[in-house]
C-alpha positions in Angstrom: -32.6 0.9 -14.0 -32.5 -1.5 -11.1 -29.0 -3.0 -10.7 -28.7 -6.8 -10.8 -25.6 -6.8 -8.6 -25.4 -6.9 -4.9 -22.5 -6.3 -2.4 -22.1 -6.0 1.3 -23.1 -2.4 2.0 -20.2 -1.4 4.2 -17.6 -2.8 1.7 -19.1 -0.9 -1.3 -17.2 2.0 -2.8 -20.1 4.3 -1.7 -19.6 3.2 1.9 -15.8 3.5 1.8 -16.0 7.0 0.4 -18.5 8.0 3.0 -16.2 6.7 5.7 -13.3 8.6 4.1 -15.3 11.8 3.9 -16.2 11.4 7.5 -12.5 11.0 8.5 -11.5 14.0 6.4 -14.2 16.2 8.0 -12.5 15.7 11.4 -9.1 16.9 10.4 -8.5 20.3 12.0 -7.9 23.4 9.9 -4.4 24.7 10.3 -4.9 28.0 8.5 -7.6 30.6 8.5 -10.0 30.0 5.7 -10.2 32.6 3.0 -13.0 31.1 1.0 -16.1 28.9 1.3 -14.2 25.8 0.2 -13.8 23.3 2.9 -10.7 21.3 3.7 -12.8 18.2 3.2 -13.6 19.2 -0.4 -9.9 19.7 -1.0 -9.0 16.3 0.3 -11.9 14.5 -1.5 -10.8 16.3 -4.7 -7.3 14.9 -4.2 -8.7 11.5 -3.7 -10.8 11.8 -6.8 -7.7 12.9 -8.7 -6.1 9.5 -8.0 -9.3 7.5 -8.1 -10.0 8.6 -11.6 -6.3 8.2 -12.6 -5.7 11.7 -13.8 -2.2 12.3 -15.3 -2.0 15.8 -13.7 -3.6 18.1 -11.2 -3.9 20.9 -13.8 -5.9 18.6 -16.1 -8.2 17.6 -13.2 -8.7 21.3 -12.5 -9.7 22.1 -16.1 -12.1 19.1 -16.4 -13.7 19.7 -13.0 -15.3 22.9 -14.3 -17.2 21.0 -17.0 -20.6 19.3 -16.9 -21.1 16.4 -16.4 -17.8 15.9 -14.6 -18.7 18.6 -12.0 -22.0 16.8 -11.4 -20.4 13.4 -11.0 -17.8 14.6 -8.6 -20.6 15.9 -6.4 -22.9 12.8 -6.7 -20.1 10.2 -6.4 -17.4 11.8 -4.3 -19.7 14.2 -2.4 -17.5 17.2 -3.4 -19.6 20.4 -2.9 -17.1 22.6 -4.7 -13.9 21.6 -6.5 -10.9 23.8 -5.6 -8.5 25.2 -8.3 -5.2 23.3 -8.6 -3.3 26.2 -6.9 -5.8 26.5 -4.0 -5.8 22.7 -3.5 -2.0 22.7 -3.2 -2.0 25.6 -0.8 -4.6 23.9 1.5 -3.2 20.4 1.4 0.4 21.7 2.0 -0.7 22.6 5.6 -2.3 19.3 6.5 -0.3 17.1 8.9 -0.1 13.7 7.1 -0.7 11.6 10.2 -4.4 12.6 10.1 -4.8 10.8 6.8 -3.8 7.5 8.4 -7.3 7.5 10.1 -9.0 7.2 6.7 -6.9 4.1 5.9 -7.7 2.7 9.3 -11.5 3.2 8.8 -11.4 1.1 5.6 -9.3 -1.6 7.2 -11.8 -1.7 10.1 -14.6 -2.2 7.6 -12.7 -5.1 6.1 -12.3 -6.6 9.5 -16.0 -6.1 10.3 -16.9 -7.8 7.0 -14.7 -10.8 7.9 -12.6 -10.2 4.8 -9.4 -10.1 6.8 -10.1 -13.6 8.1 -9.6 -14.8 4.5 -6.0 -13.5 4.7 -5.1 -15.5 7.8 -1.9 -17.5 7.3 -1.0 -20.9 8.8 -2.9 -22.7 11.6 -1.9 -20.0 14.0 -4.0 -17.5 12.0 -1.2 -15.1 11.4 -1.4 -12.1 9.0 1.5 -11.6 6.6 2.6 -8.0 6.5 5.6 -7.1 4.3 7.3 -3.8 4.9 9.4 -2.0 2.3 10.1 1.5 0.9 10.2 3.2 -2.4 11.1 6.6 -3.8 8.3 8.8 -5.3 9.9 12.2 -5.9 13.4 13.4 -7.0 14.6 16.8 -8.2 17.8 18.8 -8.4 15.9 22.0 -7.8 12.5 21.6 -6.2 12.6 20.8 -2.5 10.9 21.4 0.9 12.0 21.3 4.5 11.3 17.5 4.8 13.2 16.5 1.6 16.0 14.0 2.0 19.2 15.1 0.4 21.9 13.4 -1.6 25.1 15.5 -1.9 27.2 14.8 -5.0 31.0 15.3 -5.4 30.5 18.1 -7.9 28.6 20.1 -5.3 25.1 19.3 -6.7 22.2 18.1 -4.5 19.4 15.7 -5.3 16.3 16.2 -3.2 14.0 13.3 -2.8 11.1 11.7 -1.0 10.7 8.1 0.0 7.8 6.2 1.6 7.7 3.1 3.8 4.6 1.0 3.6 3.2 -2.0 5.5 0.8 -4.0 3.4 -1.2 -7.1 4.2 -0.8 -9.9 1.7 -1.6 -13.6 1.4 0.2 -16.1 -0.9 -2.1 -17.0 -3.8 -4.1 -13.7 -3.5 -3.6 -10.9 -5.9 -5.2 -8.1 -3.8 -3.1 -6.4 -1.2 -4.3 -4.0 1.6 -2.1 -1.1 2.7 -2.3 -0.9 6.5 0.1 2.0 7.2 2.6 4.2 5.5 5.3 6.4 6.9 7.3 9.1 5.1 11.1 9.0 5.3 12.2 12.5 6.3 15.3 14.6 6.2 15.6 14.5 10.0 15.7 10.7 10.0 19.4 10.9 9.1 22.0 11.3 6.3 22.5 7.6 5.5 20.1 5.1 3.9 20.3 2.8 6.9 19.6 5.6 9.5 16.7 7.0 7.4 14.9 3.8 6.9 15.5 2.5 10.4 14.2 5.6 12.1 11.1 5.7 9.8 10.6 2.0 10.3 10.6 2.5 14.1 7.8 5.0 13.8 5.9 2.8 11.4 6.2 -0.3 13.6 4.9 1.6 16.7 2.0 3.2 14.7 1.1 -0.1 13.1 0.8 -1.8 16.5 -1.1 1.2 17.9 -3.6 1.1 15.0 -4.1 -2.7 15.1 -3.4 -3.9 18.6 -5.0 -7.3 18.3 -3.8 -8.5 14.8 -1.4 -11.4 15.1 1.1 -10.1 12.4 4.2 -11.7 10.9 6.3 -8.9 9.4 8.3 -9.8 6.3 11.3 -7.6 5.8 14.4 -7.4 3.6 18.0 -7.8 4.9 18.3 -4.1 5.8 16.3 -4.8 9.0 18.2 -8.0 10.0 19.8 -6.2 13.0 19.4 -6.5 16.8 17.7 -3.2 17.6 15.0 -3.6 14.9 14.2 -7.2 15.6 14.1 -6.6 19.3 11.7 -3.7 18.8 9.5 -6.0 16.6 9.4 -8.6 19.4 8.7 -5.9 22.1 5.7 -4.7 20.0 4.3 -8.2 19.8 5.0 -9.0 16.2 6.7 -12.0 14.6 9.2 -11.7 11.8 10.6 -13.3 8.7 13.6 -11.4 7.5 15.9 -12.0 4.5 19.3 -13.2 5.8 22.6 -12.6 3.9 25.8 -14.3 5.0 27.9 -11.1 4.3 25.8 -9.1 6.8 25.3 -11.8 9.4 28.6 -13.6 9.5 28.3 -14.6 13.2 24.9 -16.1 12.6 26.0 -18.0 9.6 29.1 -19.4 11.4 26.8 -20.7 14.1 24.4 -22.0 11.5 27.1 -23.9 9.6 28.3 -25.4 12.9 24.8 -26.5 13.9 23.1 -29.8 13.3 21.0 -28.8 10.3 18.0 -30.7 9.1 17.1 -31.2 5.4 13.8 -31.7 3.6 13.5 -32.3 -0.1 10.2 -31.4 -1.9 9.6 -31.8 -5.6 7.2 -32.6 -8.4 6.7 -31.8 -12.1 10.2 -30.4 -12.7 10.2 -28.4 -9.5 12.6 -29.4 -6.7 13.3 -27.5 -3.5 15.9 -28.4 -0.9 15.2 -26.9 2.6 17.9 -26.8 5.3 17.1 -25.4 8.7 18.2 -24.9 12.2 16.6 -23.4 15.3 17.8 -21.3 18.3 20.9 -19.6 16.9 22.5 -16.3 18.1 21.8 -13.3 15.8 25.2 -11.8 16.2 28.0 -11.3 18.7 26.5 -8.1 20.1 23.1 -9.7 20.5 24.0 -13.3 21.2 21.1 -13.6 23.6 18.7 -12.9 20.8 17.9 -16.2 19.2 16.6 -16.7 15.7 15.9 -19.7 13.4 17.5 -20.0 10.0 15.8 -21.5 6.9 17.5 -22.0 3.5 15.8 -22.9 0.3 17.6 -24.1 -2.8 15.1 -24.2 -5.7 15.5 -25.6 -9.2 12.7 -25.2 -11.8 13.3 -26.5 -15.3 17.0 -25.8 -15.0 16.7 -22.4 -13.4 18.3 -22.3 -9.9 17.4 -19.9 -7.1 18.6 -19.5 -3.5 16.7 -18.0 -0.6 17.5 -17.6 3.1 15.6 -16.2 6.0 15.9 -15.6 9.8 12.7 -15.9 11.7 11.3 -16.2 15.2 8.8 -18.7 14.1 9.7 -22.3 15.2 10.9 -24.3 12.2 9.5 -27.8 11.9 9.2 -30.2 9.0 5.4 -29.6 8.8 5.6 -25.8 8.7 8.8 -24.8 7.0 7.2 -24.8 3.5 4.5 -22.4 4.7 7.1 -20.2 6.3 9.2 -20.2 3.1 6.1 -19.1 1.2 5.6 -16.3 3.7 9.2 -15.1 3.2 8.8 -15.1 -0.6 5.5 -13.1 -0.3 7.7 -10.1 0.4 7.8 -9.5 -3.4 4.1 -8.6 -3.3 4.8 -5.2 -1.7 7.1 -4.5 -4.7 5.2 -6.1 -7.6 1.6 -5.7 -6.4 2.0 -2.4 -4.6 4.8 -0.1 -5.7 4.9 -1.4 -9.3 1.1 -1.1 -9.6 1.2 2.5 -8.3 4.0 3.3 -10.7 2.7 1.6 -13.8 -1.1 1.1 -13.5 -2.4 4.6 -13.8 -1.7 6.1 -10.3 1.4 7.9 -11.4 3.3 7.3 -8.2 6.5 8.9 -9.4 4.8 11.9 -11.1 5.1 15.3 -9.3 1.5 16.4 -8.8 2.8 19.2 -6.5 5.6 19.5 -4.0 4.8 22.5 -1.7 6.8 23.8 1.2 5.6 21.7 4.1 3.5 18.5 3.6 2.0 18.6 0.2 4.1 15.8 -1.4 3.5 13.5 1.5 -0.3 14.3 1.7 -0.7 13.5 -2.0 1.1 10.2 -1.5 -1.3 9.3 1.3 -4.3 10.2 -0.9 -2.8 8.0 -3.7 -2.4 5.0 -1.3 -6.0 5.6 -0.1 -7.3 5.5 -3.7 -5.2 2.3 -4.2 -6.7 0.7 -1.1 -10.2 1.4 -2.2 -9.5 -0.1 -5.6 -8.0 -3.2 -4.0 -11.0 -3.7 -1.7 -13.3 -3.4 -4.7 -11.2 -5.9 -6.7 -11.4 -8.4 -3.9 -15.0 -7.8 -2.6 -17.1 -6.0 -5.1 -19.2 -7.9 -7.7 -19.6 -4.7 -9.7 -15.9 -4.1 -10.0 -15.1 -7.8 -10.7 -17.7 -8.0 -13.5 -16.4 -4.8 -15.1 -12.8 -5.9 -14.8 -13.6 -9.3 -16.3 -14.7 -7.6 -19.6 -11.5 -5.5 -19.8 -8.0 -6.5 -20.8 -6.6 -5.2 -17.5 -6.8 -2.4 -15.0 -5.7 0.3 -17.4 -8.4 -0.6 -19.8 -11.0 -0.5 -17.0 -9.8 3.0 -16.0 -10.2 4.2 -19.6 -13.7 2.8 -19.8 -14.7 4.3 -16.5 -13.2 7.7 -17.4 -15.2 7.6 -20.7 -18.5 7.2 -18.9 -17.5 9.6 -16.1 -16.6 12.4 -18.6 -19.7 11.9 -20.8 -22.8 11.1 -18.7 -24.5 12.4 -15.6 -24.1 9.6 -13.0 -26.2 9.4 -9.9 -24.6 6.4 -8.2 -21.6 4.0 -8.3 -23.8 0.9 -8.9 -25.2 2.7 -12.0 -21.7 3.4 -13.3 -20.5 -0.2 -12.8 -23.7 -1.5 -14.4 -23.0 0.6 -17.4 -19.4 -0.7 -17.6 -20.7 -4.3 -17.7 -23.6 -3.8 -20.2 -22.9 -3.8 -23.9 -26.0 -1.8 -25.0 -25.9 1.2 -22.6 -24.9 4.0 -24.9 -28.1 4.3 -27.1 -30.5 4.0 -24.3 -29.2 6.2 -21.4 -30.1 9.6 -22.9 -27.3 11.4 -21.1 -27.6 9.9 -17.6 -26.7 6.8 -15.6 -29.0 5.8 -12.8 -29.6 2.7 -10.6 -33.0 3.7 -9.3 
């Protein structure tokens, strides 16, 4: 059947998977191969695991031996031979995670080429809002590897865990988010939460600028990063920042703020009132008094519910721009709600242990999950096939279930054919065991 949909070729899932396959094929082998299975097949199988929202690697392994699933993995994901779950873990455990960042970069570059990123520009200065935050994705009292962070308890017990920092492009009013870079928090980053996250954040910031040297980014961060060394590094790398400010953590700054000549703006309509107070050019703290920031407070009341927000930023605060800057600061929740919560609760199984390994397996699988998530987010924003299919479902989980039903039942020759079938209501009686878009 000839599909009635159209989409820009380089933003289709077919093109994104081709770009990913190409990036994987350039990752060097770190062990001597003992079979004909390629590392690319192992990595693409891992991507398919998360793309198809499998609950476990063992179940993926069992199903991948069956027809038509074996056929569909080859036709849609270009997997020549699916590895067993044990072999996949062994091969992926040796892969250095930094190589997988290149696959994320390729898709972001295709978004830039397709002028999708232009739609995410923020304020007249054409900034890009990029919240940065971390989340845990593995915890155990027994299973661990050399990179596991450790929490030592008073009773002598140890909790081993992994955490991941992520930088995600967002825009107020847009649901889709685009992961730009992720960085694992490792044991060698330090013993305390502050040391761990700050050291990992330093690597993430440097990599983010290296990967996207020309993007004019405003980083949105929580209060953990409201310190001199981190904010100075952000400025040295050519970023702007909006960081949550807390009076208990920044007493020197808030004393200067209270003593300053603050300006006030009141905005309100339809039961929503916001009071903004702001001041520019204040010292961050006594150790870094030469580093100046601007402080913006927002007191919000909506139908009797009251909320308070406060940020420090290097963006100049003016009456015409403070509302937009406040919206940028509040966009930080998107990395929690639209990214980590989606990964945990919308079928990706972010907190499930698909395999831990001895070296890099847990981190490699996290990269593959983020990559599958990015591909889904691009489709949801750009692809008419995906949008039409999602519109006929009650949500993403329902869409994944319908997609799995077709993937597990019919021989599928193309992604357009699969999405066409998801949208049609009369496909089952007429397909005779196959889905095609020719």
